[in-house]
TIVO-2410 file (N, C-alpha, C; in nm, 3 decimals):
# residues 185
REC num residu      c1      c2      c3 atome chaine
REC   1      M  -0.787  -3.488  -2.201     N      A
REC   1      M  -0.834  -3.476  -2.099    CA      A
REC   1      M  -0.756  -3.400  -1.996     C      A
REC   2      T  -0.825  -3.307  -1.932     N      A
REC   2      T  -0.759  -3.229  -1.831    CA      A
REC   2      T  -0.701  -3.293  -1.702     C      A
REC   3      K  -0.560  -3.297  -1.674     N      A
REC   3      K  -0.495  -3.352  -1.568    CA      A
REC   3      K  -0.579  -3.298  -1.424     C      A
REC   4      K  -0.611  -3.366  -1.337     N      A
REC   4      K  -0.688  -3.309  -1.205    CA      A
REC   4      K  -0.624  -3.281  -1.093     C      A
REC   5      S  -0.464  -3.273  -1.111     N      A
REC   5      S  -0.372  -3.272  -1.026    CA      A
REC   5      S  -0.258  -3.186  -1.050     C      A
REC   6      A  -0.176  -3.140  -0.960     N      A
REC   6      A  -0.065  -3.089  -0.993    CA      A
REC   6      A   0.068  -3.129  -0.897     C      A
REC   7      Q   0.162  -3.128  -0.970     N      A
REC   7      Q   0.292  -3.131  -0.901    CA      A
REC   7      Q   0.398  -3.017  -0.882     C      A
REC   8      P   0.478  -3.022  -0.761     N      A
REC   8      P   0.571  -2.936  -0.774    CA      A
REC   8      P   0.658  -2.937  -0.908     C      A
REC   9      G   0.699  -2.805  -0.957     N      A
REC   9      G   0.777  -2.808  -1.045    CA      A
REC   9      G   0.705  -2.779  -1.204     C      A
REC  10      E   0.590  -2.819  -1.205     N      A
REC  10      E   0.483  -2.786  -1.308    CA      A
REC  10      E   0.476  -2.653  -1.291     C      A
REC  11      I   0.391  -2.585  -1.418     N      A
REC  11      I   0.325  -2.451  -1.430    CA      A
REC  11      I   0.151  -2.489  -1.435     C      A
REC  12      L   0.098  -2.432  -1.385     N      A
REC  12      L  -0.019  -2.404  -1.391    CA      A
REC  12      L  -0.088  -2.257  -1.485     C      A
REC  13      L  -0.166  -2.280  -1.573     N      A
REC  13      L  -0.210  -2.164  -1.648    CA      A
REC  13      L  -0.345  -2.149  -1.624     C      A
REC  14      A  -0.386  -2.027  -1.579     N      A
REC  14      A  -0.514  -1.977  -1.534    CA      A
REC  14      A  -0.613  -2.040  -1.696     C      A
REC  15      E  -0.740  -2.048  -1.660     N      A
REC  15      E  -0.846  -2.083  -1.749    CA      A
REC  15      E  -0.877  -1.951  -1.845     C      A
REC  16      P  -0.886  -1.965  -1.958     N      A
REC  16      P  -0.898  -1.851  -2.026    CA      A
REC  16      P  -0.986  -1.707  -1.974     C      A
REC  17      F  -1.098  -1.743  -1.913     N      A
REC  17      F  -1.186  -1.685  -1.912    CA      A
REC  17      F  -1.193  -1.607  -1.753     C      A
REC  18      M  -1.072  -1.653  -1.648     N      A
REC  18      M  -1.073  -1.634  -1.532    CA      A
REC  18      M  -1.088  -1.499  -1.529     C      A
REC  19      I  -1.197  -1.454  -1.400     N      A
REC  19      I  -1.227  -1.304  -1.390    CA      A
REC  19      I  -1.121  -1.221  -1.287     C      A
REC  20      D  -1.078  -1.312  -1.202     N      A
REC  20      D  -0.993  -1.258  -1.092    CA      A
REC  20      D  -0.855  -1.181  -1.174     C      A
REC  21      P  -0.868  -1.050  -1.145     N      A
REC  21      P  -0.728  -0.975  -1.207    CA      A
REC  21      P  -0.592  -1.028  -1.163     C      A
REC  22      N  -0.594  -1.091  -1.026     N      A
REC  22      N  -0.451  -1.127  -1.005    CA      A
REC  22      N  -0.409  -1.237  -1.095     C      A
REC  23      F  -0.490  -1.310  -1.129     N      A
REC  23      F  -0.474  -1.427  -1.235    CA      A
REC  23      F  -0.512  -1.449  -1.364     C      A
REC  24      K  -0.571  -1.351  -1.392     N      A
REC  24      K  -0.626  -1.333  -1.558    CA      A
REC  24      K  -0.467  -1.356  -1.663     C      A
REC  25      R  -0.523  -1.458  -1.703     N      A
REC  25      R  -0.391  -1.554  -1.790    CA      A
REC  25      R  -0.257  -1.541  -1.772     C      A
REC  26      S  -0.270  -1.614  -1.630     N      A
REC  26      S  -0.141  -1.618  -1.584    CA      A
REC  26      S  -0.083  -1.759  -1.582     C      A
REC  27      V   0.051  -1.753  -1.562     N      A
REC  27      V   0.111  -1.884  -1.569    CA      A
REC  27      V   0.220  -1.868  -1.422     C      A
REC  28      V   0.149  -1.987  -1.359     N      A
REC  28      V   0.217  -1.973  -1.217    CA      A
REC  28      V   0.293  -2.132  -1.226     C      A
REC  29      L   0.435  -2.063  -1.141     N      A
REC  29      L   0.554  -2.191  -1.155    CA      A
REC  29      L   0.501  -2.264  -1.004     C      A
REC  30      L   0.474  -2.380  -0.980     N      A
REC  30      L   0.425  -2.419  -0.840    CA      A
REC  30      L   0.548  -2.488  -0.802     C      A
REC  31      C   0.589  -2.404  -0.693     N      A
REC  31      C   0.734  -2.490  -0.593    CA      A
REC  31      C   0.678  -2.537  -0.497     C      A
REC  32      E   0.585  -2.536  -0.462     N      A
REC  32      E   0.540  -2.639  -0.334    CA      A
REC  32      E   0.394  -2.692  -0.352     C      A
REC  33      H   0.380  -2.813  -0.318     N      A
REC  33      H   0.264  -2.849  -0.310    CA      A
REC  33      H   0.212  -2.950  -0.219     C      A
REC  34      E   0.195  -2.969  -0.096     N      A
REC  34      E   0.159  -3.039   0.016    CA      A
REC  34      E   0.014  -3.054   0.059     C      A
REC  35      K  -0.015  -3.123   0.134     N      A
REC  35      K  -0.143  -3.150   0.195    CA      A
REC  35      K  -0.184  -3.033   0.257     C      A
REC  36      E  -0.083  -2.924   0.328     N      A
REC  36      E  -0.108  -2.839   0.392    CA      A
REC  36      E  -0.150  -2.703   0.328     C      A
REC  37      G  -0.084  -2.709   0.218     N      A
REC  37      G  -0.101  -2.602   0.098    CA      A
REC  37      G   0.005  -2.603  -0.022     C      A
REC  38      S  -0.040  -2.514  -0.064     N      A
REC  38      S   0.074  -2.500  -0.203    CA      A
REC  38      S   0.104  -2.336  -0.218     C      A
REC  39      L   0.234  -2.340  -0.275     N      A
REC  39      L   0.268  -2.218  -0.297    CA      A
REC  39      L   0.338  -2.194  -0.459     C      A
REC  40      G   0.308  -2.080  -0.546     N      A
REC  40      G   0.414  -2.067  -0.673    CA      A
REC  40      G   0.408  -1.912  -0.657     C      A
REC  41      F   0.466  -1.901  -0.790     N      A
REC  41      F   0.516  -1.729  -0.858    CA      A
REC  41      F   0.435  -1.720  -0.992     C      A
REC  42      I   0.383  -1.624  -1.006     N      A
REC  42      I   0.320  -1.605  -1.154    CA      A
REC  42      I   0.474  -1.570  -1.218     C      A
REC  43      L   0.476  -1.608  -1.347     N      A
REC  43      L   0.597  -1.578  -1.420    CA      A
REC  43      L   0.559  -1.475  -1.524     C      A
REC  44      N   0.453  -1.439  -1.564     N      A
REC  44      N   0.426  -1.371  -1.674    CA      A
REC  44      N   0.369  -1.217  -1.621     C      A
REC  45      K   0.382  -1.171  -1.516     N      A
REC  45      K   0.347  -1.032  -1.470    CA      A
REC  45      K   0.463  -0.953  -1.432     C      A
REC  46      I   0.522  -0.898  -1.537     N      A
REC  46      I   0.625  -0.797  -1.486    CA      A
REC  46      I   0.602  -0.654  -1.425     C      A
REC  47      L   0.699  -0.638  -1.327     N      A
REC  47      L   0.652  -0.495  -1.277    CA      A
REC  47      L   0.745  -0.399  -1.289     C      A
REC  48      D   0.713  -0.271  -1.328     N      A
REC  48      D   0.794  -0.152  -1.368    CA      A
REC  48      D   0.895  -0.129  -1.255     C      A
REC  49      I   0.980  -0.221  -1.198     N      A
REC  49      I   1.088  -0.137  -1.109    CA      A
REC  49      I   1.215  -0.254  -1.114     C      A
REC  50      K   1.320  -0.221  -1.094     N      A
REC  50      K   1.432  -0.299  -1.069    CA      A
REC  50      K   1.443  -0.333  -0.944     C      A
REC  51      V   1.493  -0.458  -0.928     N      A
REC  51      V   1.536  -0.514  -0.773    CA      A
REC  51      V   1.602  -0.412  -0.670     C      A
REC  52      N   1.728  -0.368  -0.723     N      A
REC  52      N   1.806  -0.260  -0.668    CA      A
REC  52      N   1.736  -0.133  -0.656     C      A
REC  53      E   1.610  -0.099  -0.703     N      A
REC  53      E   1.489   0.012  -0.663    CA      A
REC  53      E   1.457  -0.010  -0.532     C      A
REC  54      L   1.401  -0.140  -0.530     N      A
REC  54      L   1.313  -0.189  -0.433    CA      A
REC  54      L   1.373  -0.224  -0.289     C      A
REC  55      I   1.525  -0.280  -0.284     N      A
REC  55      I   1.580  -0.310  -0.204    CA      A
REC  55      I   1.687  -0.228  -0.163     C      A
REC  56      S   1.714  -0.123  -0.062     N      A
REC  56      S   1.790  -0.037  -0.045    CA      A
REC  56      S   1.930  -0.072  -0.040     C      A
REC  57      D   1.992  -0.187   0.003     N      A
REC  57      D   2.104  -0.222   0.028    CA      A
REC  57      D   2.153  -0.345  -0.059     C      A
REC  58      F   2.110  -0.345  -0.174     N      A
REC  58      F   2.095  -0.446  -0.278    CA      A
REC  58      F   2.224  -0.384  -0.379     C      A
REC  59      P   2.275  -0.486  -0.414     N      A
REC  59      P   2.392  -0.422  -0.519    CA      A
REC  59      P   2.333  -0.389  -0.648     C      A
REC  60      E   2.413  -0.313  -0.701     N      A
REC  60      E   2.388  -0.272  -0.856    CA      A
REC  60      E   2.338  -0.393  -0.938     C      A
REC  61      F   2.231  -0.420  -0.989     N      A
REC  61      F   2.166  -0.544  -1.086    CA      A
REC  61      F   2.055  -0.501  -1.180     C      A
REC  62      E   2.071  -0.527  -1.258     N      A
REC  62      E   1.958  -0.481  -1.384    CA      A
REC  62      E   1.885  -0.600  -1.366     C      A
REC  63      A   1.774  -0.651  -1.275     N      A
REC  63      A   1.679  -0.743  -1.285    CA      A
REC  63      A   1.558  -0.692  -1.249     C      A
REC  64      N   1.456  -0.725  -1.342     N      A
REC  64      N   1.313  -0.699  -1.314    CA      A
REC  64      N   1.258  -0.764  -1.222     C      A
REC  65      I   1.153  -0.707  -1.155     N      A
REC  65      I   1.086  -0.760  -1.036    CA      A
REC  65      I   0.946  -0.794  -1.106     C      A
REC  66      Y   0.912  -0.902  -1.068     N      A
REC  66      Y   0.756  -0.977  -1.130    CA      A
REC  66      Y   0.670  -0.973  -0.991     C      A
REC  67      Y   0.530  -0.973  -1.043     N      A
REC  67      Y   0.440  -0.978  -0.941    CA      A
REC  67      Y   0.409  -1.139  -0.955     C      A
REC  68      G   0.453  -1.185  -0.793     N      A
REC  68      G   0.469  -1.304  -0.784    CA      A
REC  68      G   0.297  -1.401  -0.736     C      A
REC  69      G   0.232  -1.287  -0.695     N      A
REC  69      G   0.074  -1.333  -0.644    CA      A
REC  69      G   0.019  -1.225  -0.527     C      A
REC  70      P  -0.058  -1.239  -0.510     N      A
REC  70      P  -0.146  -1.168  -0.419    CA      A
REC  70      P  -0.122  -1.172  -0.274     C      A
REC  71      V  -0.034  -1.281  -0.226     N      A
REC  71      V  -0.019  -1.297  -0.072    CA      A
REC  71      V   0.105  -1.256  -0.057     C      A
REC  72      Q   0.145  -1.189   0.065     N      A
REC  72      Q   0.240  -1.124   0.105    CA      A
REC  72      Q   0.296  -1.013   0.022     C      A
REC  73      T   0.258  -0.941  -0.006     N      A
REC  73      T   0.310  -0.844  -0.133    CA      A
REC  73      T   0.434  -0.763  -0.068     C      A
REC  74      D   0.444  -0.750   0.068     N      A
REC  74      D   0.549  -0.712   0.123    CA      A
REC  74      D   0.642  -0.779   0.137     C      A
REC  75      T   0.663  -0.880   0.056     N      A
REC  75      T   0.783  -0.969   0.064    CA      A
REC  75      T   0.843  -1.005  -0.091     C      A
REC  76      I   0.996  -1.033  -0.055     N      A
REC  76      I   1.045  -1.042  -0.198    CA      A
REC  76      I   1.090  -1.208  -0.208     C      A
REC  77      H   1.076  -1.278  -0.296     N      A
REC  77      H   1.132  -1.416  -0.319    CA      A
REC  77      H   1.187  -1.441  -0.480     C      A
REC  78      Y   1.266  -1.521  -0.461     N      A
REC  78      Y   1.346  -1.576  -0.625    CA      A
REC  78      Y   1.354  -1.717  -0.632     C      A
REC  79      V   1.342  -1.724  -0.763     N      A
REC  79      V   1.393  -1.863  -0.821    CA      A
REC  79      V   1.469  -1.805  -0.918     C      A
REC  80      H   1.597  -1.926  -0.929     N      A
REC  80      H   1.719  -1.923  -1.029    CA      A
REC  80      H   1.772  -2.032  -1.058     C      A
REC  81      N   1.890  -2.043  -1.090     N      A
REC  81      N   1.934  -2.166  -1.164    CA      A
REC  81      N   2.064  -2.182  -1.109     C      A
REC  82      V   2.133  -2.119  -1.013     N      A
REC  82      V   2.243  -2.126  -0.936    CA      A
REC  82      V   2.216  -2.190  -0.808     C      A
REC  83      G   2.157  -2.323  -0.806     N      A
REC  83      G   2.146  -2.390  -0.673    CA      A
REC  83      G   2.264  -2.423  -0.609     C      A
REC  84      N   2.369  -2.480  -0.691     N      A
REC  84      N   2.484  -2.513  -0.648    CA      A
REC  84      N   2.591  -2.409  -0.579     C      A
REC  85      L   2.539  -2.282  -0.604     N      A
REC  85      L   2.637  -2.183  -0.534    CA      A
REC  85      L   2.552  -2.137  -0.414     C      A
REC  86      L   2.448  -2.120  -0.392     N      A
REC  86      L   2.371  -2.068  -0.299    CA      A
REC  86      L   2.274  -2.168  -0.213     C      A
REC  87      E   2.349  -2.157  -0.102     N      A
REC  87      E   2.307  -2.247   0.022    CA      A
REC  87      E   2.162  -2.219   0.048     C      A
REC  88      D   2.103  -2.336   0.116     N      A
REC  88      D   1.951  -2.343   0.127    CA      A
REC  88      D   1.855  -2.323   0.042     C      A
REC  89      S   1.908  -2.322  -0.077     N      A
REC  89      S   1.805  -2.345  -0.194    CA      A
REC  89      S   1.706  -2.465  -0.216     C      A
REC  90      Q   1.584  -2.446  -0.256     N      A
REC  90      Q   1.546  -2.561  -0.255    CA      A
REC  90      Q   1.513  -2.614  -0.408     C      A
REC  91      K   1.538  -2.736  -0.422     N      A
REC  91      K   1.511  -2.780  -0.573    CA      A
REC  91      K   1.365  -2.766  -0.625     C      A
REC  92      V   1.342  -2.696  -0.731     N      A
REC  92      V   1.196  -2.735  -0.756    CA      A
REC  92      V   1.207  -2.815  -0.890     C      A
REC  93      N   1.307  -2.847  -0.981     N      A
REC  93      N   1.291  -2.878  -1.109    CA      A
REC  93      N   1.440  -2.951  -1.149     C      A
REC  94      P   1.462  -2.983  -1.246     N      A
REC  94      P   1.638  -2.981  -1.286    CA      A
REC  94      P   1.657  -2.815  -1.330     C      A
REC  95      G   1.754  -2.794  -1.287     N      A
REC  95      G   1.816  -2.643  -1.304    CA      A
REC  95      G   1.730  -2.550  -1.248     C      A
REC  96      I   1.599  -2.568  -1.179     N      A
REC  96      I   1.549  -2.461  -1.112    CA      A
REC  96      I   1.531  -2.476  -0.962     C      A
REC  97      Y   1.585  -2.337  -0.870     N      A
REC  97      Y   1.581  -2.351  -0.753    CA      A
REC  97      Y   1.482  -2.241  -0.702     C      A
REC  98      W   1.454  -2.245  -0.549     N      A
REC  98      W   1.364  -2.122  -0.492    CA      A
REC  98      W   1.434  -2.098  -0.391     C      A
REC  99      G   1.461  -1.965  -0.376     N      A
REC  99      G   1.529  -1.931  -0.238    CA      A
REC  99      G   1.648  -1.936  -0.196     C      A
REC 100      G   1.702  -1.939  -0.072     N      A
REC 100      G   1.850  -1.976  -0.048    CA      A
REC 100      G   1.879  -1.863   0.002     C      A
REC 101      D   2.020  -1.862   0.076     N      A
REC 101      D   2.052  -1.759   0.177    CA      A
REC 101      D   2.062  -1.632   0.067     C      A
REC 102      F   2.010  -1.528   0.155     N      A
REC 102      F   1.993  -1.375   0.093    CA      A
REC 102      F   2.088  -1.318   0.098     C      A
REC 103      D   2.191  -1.317   0.193     N      A
REC 103      D   2.323  -1.241   0.210    CA      A
REC 103      D   2.422  -1.303   0.137     C      A
REC 104      K   2.427  -1.405   0.113     N      A
REC 104      K   2.518  -1.506   0.021    CA      A
REC 104      K   2.470  -1.463  -0.161     C      A
REC 105      L   2.329  -1.446  -0.150     N      A
REC 105      L   2.315  -1.392  -0.296    CA      A
REC 105      L   2.354  -1.266  -0.340     C      A
REC 106      K   2.347  -1.179  -0.228     N      A
REC 106      K   2.376  -1.058  -0.252    CA      A
REC 106      K   2.533  -1.058  -0.261     C      A
REC 107      S   2.646  -1.133  -0.211     N      A
REC 107      S   2.744  -1.152  -0.249    CA      A
REC 107      S   2.774  -1.204  -0.388     C      A
REC 108      L   2.694  -1.303  -0.438     N      A
REC 108      L   2.722  -1.378  -0.560    CA      A
REC 108      L   2.696  -1.243  -0.661     C      A
REC 109      I   2.598  -1.175  -0.658     N      A
REC 109      I   2.557  -1.054  -0.732    CA      A
REC 109      I   2.684  -0.954  -0.719     C      A
REC 110      A   2.728  -0.901  -0.636     N      A
REC 110      A   2.826  -0.825  -0.624    CA      A
REC 110      A   2.946  -0.889  -0.681     C      A
REC 111      A   2.992  -0.983  -0.670     N      A
REC 111      A   3.087  -1.074  -0.750    CA      A
REC 111      A   3.059  -1.113  -0.875     C      A
REC 112      K   2.946  -1.081  -0.930     N      A
REC 112      K   2.895  -1.107  -1.057    CA      A
REC 112      K   2.912  -1.238  -1.095     C      A
REC 113      Q   2.887  -1.363  -0.980     N      A
REC 113      Q   2.860  -1.467  -1.004    CA      A
REC 113      Q   2.748  -1.508  -1.027     C      A
REC 114      V   2.649  -1.419  -1.003     N      A
REC 114      V   2.523  -1.433  -1.059    CA      A
REC 114      V   2.441  -1.339  -1.135     C      A
REC 115      Q   2.420  -1.331  -1.268     N      A
REC 115      Q   2.364  -1.240  -1.358    CA      A
REC 115      Q   2.221  -1.262  -1.376     C      A
REC 116      P   2.166  -1.127  -1.428     N      A
REC 116      P   2.032  -1.135  -1.422    CA      A
REC 116      P   1.957  -1.237  -1.488     C      A
REC 117      E   1.995  -1.294  -1.584     N      A
REC 117      E   1.973  -1.413  -1.668    CA      A
REC 117      E   1.967  -1.527  -1.586     C      A
REC 118      N   1.996  -1.538  -1.463     N      A
REC 118      N   2.024  -1.644  -1.396    CA      A
REC 118      N   1.901  -1.634  -1.261     C      A
REC 119      I   1.839  -1.547  -1.265     N      A
REC 119      I   1.741  -1.541  -1.133    CA      A
REC 119      I   1.634  -1.460  -1.155     C      A
REC 120      R   1.524  -1.462  -1.104     N      A
REC 120      R   1.395  -1.406  -1.127    CA      A
REC 120      R   1.333  -1.379  -1.008     C      A
REC 121      F   1.314  -1.249  -0.966     N      A
REC 121      F   1.251  -1.188  -0.845    CA      A
REC 121      F   1.096  -1.160  -0.849     C      A
REC 122      F   1.042  -1.186  -0.737     N      A
REC 122      F   0.918  -1.165  -0.722    CA      A
REC 122      F   0.865  -1.086  -0.600     C      A
REC 123      V   0.765  -1.012  -0.594     N      A
REC 123      V   0.703  -0.929  -0.504    CA      A
REC 123      V   0.569  -1.059  -0.477     C      A
REC 124      G   0.551  -1.106  -0.326     N      A
REC 124      G   0.464  -1.165  -0.313    CA      A
REC 124      G   0.463  -1.301  -0.375     C      A
REC 125      Y   0.352  -1.382  -0.345     N      A
REC 125      Y   0.349  -1.519  -0.426    CA      A
REC 125      Y   0.198  -1.548  -0.416     C      A
REC 126      T   0.175  -1.665  -0.493     N      A
REC 126      T   0.040  -1.704  -0.500    CA      A
REC 126      T   0.039  -1.824  -0.404     C      A
REC 127      G  -0.066  -1.840  -0.336     N      A
REC 127      G  -0.101  -1.957  -0.244    CA      A
REC 127      G  -0.241  -2.003  -0.201     C      A
REC 128      W  -0.232  -2.149  -0.185     N      A
REC 128      W  -0.361  -2.205  -0.163    CA      A
REC 128      W  -0.350  -2.277  -0.044     C      A
REC 129      S  -0.455  -2.282   0.048     N      A
REC 129      S  -0.472  -2.363   0.140    CA      A
REC 129      S  -0.483  -2.502   0.113     C      A
REC 130      G  -0.463  -2.604   0.224     N      A
REC 130      G  -0.460  -2.729   0.201    CA      A
REC 130      G  -0.596  -2.802   0.132     C      A
REC 131      G  -0.576  -2.847   0.011     N      A
REC 131      G  -0.696  -2.888  -0.068    CA      A
REC 131      G  -0.777  -2.784  -0.188     C      A
REC 132      Q  -0.706  -2.675  -0.149     N      A
REC 132      Q  -0.796  -2.541  -0.220    CA      A
REC 132      Q  -0.730  -2.586  -0.390     C      A
REC 133      L  -0.628  -2.589  -0.393     N      A
REC 133      L  -0.555  -2.593  -0.537    CA      A
REC 133      L  -0.617  -2.730  -0.618     C      A
REC 134      K  -0.600  -2.855  -0.538     N      A
REC 134      K  -0.706  -2.989  -0.608    CA      A
REC 134      K  -0.818  -2.935  -0.642     C      A
REC 135      E  -0.922  -2.897  -0.542     N      A
REC 135      E  -1.046  -2.827  -0.568    CA      A
REC 135      E  -1.067  -2.742  -0.715     C      A
REC 136      E  -0.991  -2.636  -0.721     N      A
REC 136      E  -0.984  -2.535  -0.845    CA      A
REC 136      E  -0.939  -2.627  -0.974     C      A
REC 137      I  -0.819  -2.714  -0.922     N      A
REC 137      I  -0.799  -2.783  -1.082    CA      A
REC 137      I  -0.936  -2.843  -1.124     C      A
REC 138      S  -1.004  -2.924  -1.029     N      A
REC 138      S  -1.124  -3.009  -1.056    CA      A
REC 138      S  -1.202  -2.923  -1.104     C      A
REC 139      L  -1.222  -2.806  -1.107     N      A
REC 139      L  -1.319  -2.716  -1.127    CA      A
REC 139      L  -1.285  -2.646  -1.249     C      A
REC 140      G  -1.155  -2.704  -1.309     N      A
REC 140      G  -1.111  -2.608  -1.425    CA      A
REC 140      G  -1.051  -2.470  -1.440     C      A
REC 141      S  -1.032  -2.431  -1.313     N      A
REC 141      S  -0.971  -2.321  -1.321    CA      A
REC 141      S  -0.826  -2.310  -1.363     C      A
REC 142      W  -0.747  -2.434  -1.359     N      A
REC 142      W  -0.624  -2.422  -1.376    CA      A
REC 142      W  -0.622  -2.523  -1.448     C      A
REC 143      V  -0.506  -2.523  -1.544     N      A
REC 143      V  -0.480  -2.622  -1.654    CA      A
REC 143      V  -0.324  -2.671  -1.620     C      A
REC 144      S  -0.273  -2.773  -1.590     N      A
REC 144      S  -0.152  -2.795  -1.550    CA      A
REC 144      S  -0.045  -2.804  -1.684     C      A
REC 145      A   0.080  -2.825  -1.687     N      A
REC 145      A   0.160  -2.822  -1.784    CA      A
REC 145      A   0.314  -2.845  -1.722     C      A
REC 146      K   0.368  -2.908  -1.830     N      A
REC 146      K   0.515  -2.934  -1.813    CA      A
REC 146      K   0.583  -2.803  -1.804     C      A
REC 147      M   0.667  -2.795  -1.690     N      A
REC 147      M   0.770  -2.665  -1.680    CA      A
REC 147      M   0.875  -2.672  -1.807     C      A
REC 148      D   0.917  -2.554  -1.848     N      A
REC 148      D   1.016  -2.582  -1.957    CA      A
REC 148      D   1.116  -2.481  -1.883     C      A
REC 149      I   1.251  -2.486  -1.861     N      A
REC 149      I   1.352  -2.399  -1.796    CA      A
REC 149      I   1.335  -2.283  -1.908     C      A
REC 150      N   1.300  -2.263  -2.029     N      A
REC 150      N   1.313  -2.163  -2.100    CA      A
REC 150      N   1.196  -2.067  -2.089     C      A
REC 151      Y   1.108  -2.108  -2.004     N      A
REC 151      Y   0.977  -2.037  -1.977    CA      A
REC 151      Y   1.039  -1.925  -1.871     C      A
REC 152      L   1.137  -1.958  -1.809     N      A
REC 152      L   1.158  -1.906  -1.682    CA      A
REC 152      L   1.285  -1.804  -1.717     C      A
REC 153      F   1.384  -1.897  -1.746     N      A
REC 153      F   1.486  -1.793  -1.789    CA      A
REC 153      F   1.534  -1.761  -1.927     C      A
REC 154      A   1.496  -1.801  -2.026     N      A
REC 154      A   1.502  -1.755  -2.145    CA      A
REC 154      A   1.393  -1.686  -2.238     C      A
REC 155      D   1.283  -1.718  -2.198     N      A
REC 155      D   1.160  -1.634  -2.257    CA      A
REC 155      D   1.118  -1.542  -2.184     C      A
REC 156      K   1.145  -1.420  -2.262     N      A
REC 156      K   1.077  -1.270  -2.198    CA      A
REC 156      K   0.951  -1.243  -2.259     C      A
REC 157      S   0.880  -1.358  -2.311     N      A
REC 157      S   0.773  -1.308  -2.417    CA      A
REC 157      S   0.651  -1.281  -2.319     C      A
REC 158      V   0.592  -1.169  -2.329     N      A
REC 158      V   0.466  -1.111  -2.256    CA      A
REC 158      V   0.356  -1.203  -2.311     C      A
REC 159      D   0.357  -1.295  -2.412     N      A
REC 159      D   0.237  -1.367  -2.450    CA      A
REC 159      D   0.267  -1.503  -2.392     C      A
REC 160      L   0.347  -1.503  -2.280     N      A
REC 160      L   0.368  -1.689  -2.232    CA      A
REC 160      L   0.272  -1.754  -2.194     C      A
REC 161      W   0.134  -1.724  -2.171     N      A
REC 161      W   0.023  -1.786  -2.137    CA      A
REC 161      W  -0.012  -1.833  -2.292     C      A
REC 162      E  -0.028  -1.762  -2.387     N      A
REC 162      E  -0.070  -1.814  -2.514    CA      A
REC 162      E   0.041  -1.939  -2.571     C      A
REC 163      E   0.179  -1.891  -2.536     N      A
REC 163      E   0.281  -1.977  -2.581    CA      A
REC 163      E   0.273  -2.132  -2.521     C      A
REC 164      V   0.252  -2.135  -2.380     N      A
REC 164      V   0.234  -2.252  -2.310    CA      A
REC 164      V   0.140  -2.324  -2.351     C      A
REC 165      M  -0.014  -2.265  -2.373     N      A
REC 165      M  -0.108  -2.328  -2.411    CA      A
REC 165      M  -0.072  -2.403  -2.550     C      A
REC 166      K  -0.059  -2.317  -2.660     N      A
REC 166      K  -0.016  -2.359  -2.784    CA      A
REC 166      K   0.083  -2.495  -2.756     C      A
REC 167      N   0.177  -2.462  -2.678     N      A
REC 167      N   0.282  -2.585  -2.654    CA      A
REC 167      N   0.208  -2.705  -2.627     C      A
REC 168      K   0.100  -2.695  -2.543     N      A
REC 168      K   0.057  -2.821  -2.464    CA      A
REC 168      K  -0.033  -2.894  -2.608     C      A
REC 169      G  -0.056  -2.871  -2.686     N      A
REC 169      G  -0.134  -2.894  -2.814    CA      A
REC 169      G  -0.243  -2.942  -2.811     C      A
REC 170      D  -0.306  -3.022  -2.886     N      A
REC 170      D  -0.474  -3.015  -2.895    CA      A
REC 170      D  -0.537  -2.931  -2.906     C      A
REC 171      V  -0.673  -2.944  -2.778     N      A
REC 171      V  -0.747  -2.853  -2.764    CA      A
REC 171      V  -0.673  -2.711  -2.736     C      A
REC 172      Y  -0.560  -2.743  -2.637     N      A
REC 172      Y  -0.471  -2.607  -2.574    CA      A
REC 172      Y  -0.446  -2.537  -2.674     C      A
REC 173      S  -0.393  -2.566  -2.816     N      A
REC 173      S  -0.352  -2.481  -2.919    CA      A
REC 173      S  -0.486  -2.361  -2.952     C      A
REC 174      V  -0.630  -2.436  -2.946     N      A
REC 174      V  -0.749  -2.364  -2.991    CA      A
REC 174      V  -0.769  -2.247  -2.866     C      A
REC 175      I  -0.747  -2.288  -2.767     N      A
REC 175      I  -0.762  -2.192  -2.622    CA      A
REC 175      I  -0.661  -2.106  -2.639     C      A
REC 176      S  -0.553  -2.121  -2.674     N      A
REC 176      S  -0.450  -2.013  -2.680    CA      A
REC 176      S  -0.457  -1.898  -2.745     C      A
REC 177      Q  -0.589  -1.937  -2.866     N      A
REC 177      Q  -0.622  -1.809  -2.957    CA      A
REC 177      Q  -0.737  -1.741  -2.908     C      A
REC 178      V  -0.795  -1.770  -2.778     N      A
REC 178      V  -0.892  -1.712  -2.726    CA      A
REC 178      V  -0.835  -1.563  -2.707     C      A
REC 179      P  -0.923  -1.438  -2.743     N      A
REC 179      P  -0.915  -1.314  -2.720    CA      A
REC 179      P  -0.844  -1.283  -2.588     C      A
REC 180      K  -0.768  -1.166  -2.573     N      A
REC 180      K  -0.721  -1.121  -2.416    CA      A
REC 180      K  -0.833  -1.064  -2.372     C      A
REC 181      T  -0.920  -1.002  -2.431     N      A
REC 181      T  -1.033  -0.969  -2.352    CA      A
REC 181      T  -1.133  -1.064  -2.315     C      A
REC 182      G  -1.129  -1.199  -2.332     N      A
REC 182      G  -1.201  -1.273  -2.288    CA      A
REC 182      G  -1.346  -1.289  -2.335     C      A
REC 183      N  -1.361  -1.213  -2.419     N      A
REC 183      N  -1.528  -1.164  -2.490    CA      A
REC 183      N  -1.528  -1.277  -2.619     C      A
REC 184      C  -1.656  -1.329  -2.600     N      A
REC 184      C  -1.663  -1.430  -2.725    CA      A
REC 184      C  -1.776  -1.354  -2.823     C      A
REC 185      N  -1.816  -1.220  -2.833     N      A
REC 185      N  -1.899  -1.138  -2.910    CA      A
REC 185      N  -1.783  -1.114  -3.033     C      A
***
């Protein structure tokens, strides 16, 4: 049975035939889910740019940037596993933190205390107004799943959507095999 709600720290999988190109086969880490609205980041849409190419005064750092979603694509966000080192980080899940003091982050990177495998950068984010995500889940647009820290920091799979669907088991392992084109012919 499909769960009809989501919690911060879970991931959302786009239903297999979602037409919106922003979210087709997306895996979204839900960082905030409140009455006023929800916010998350798409984990499986890598962009062909490094963070220090996008931010001029950023230390040399070989970290990719991901498309976090269509909202405020002129902003940079980050999810990391160094919450104990980075003040003002918000805990999303055990070992997963969102945001924090940006100047301190640059210092930690320059001092090599934060490595590319500790952090993921996003351009923009995915957002829902109050009640919108709950409605989309009830309509079957999104499937919630447990977050595994490896989906964020260890798994560089371009097939993350298929992997998470398969890991859910039952009918979802069958759904994971739906062709990427979305055509049933």
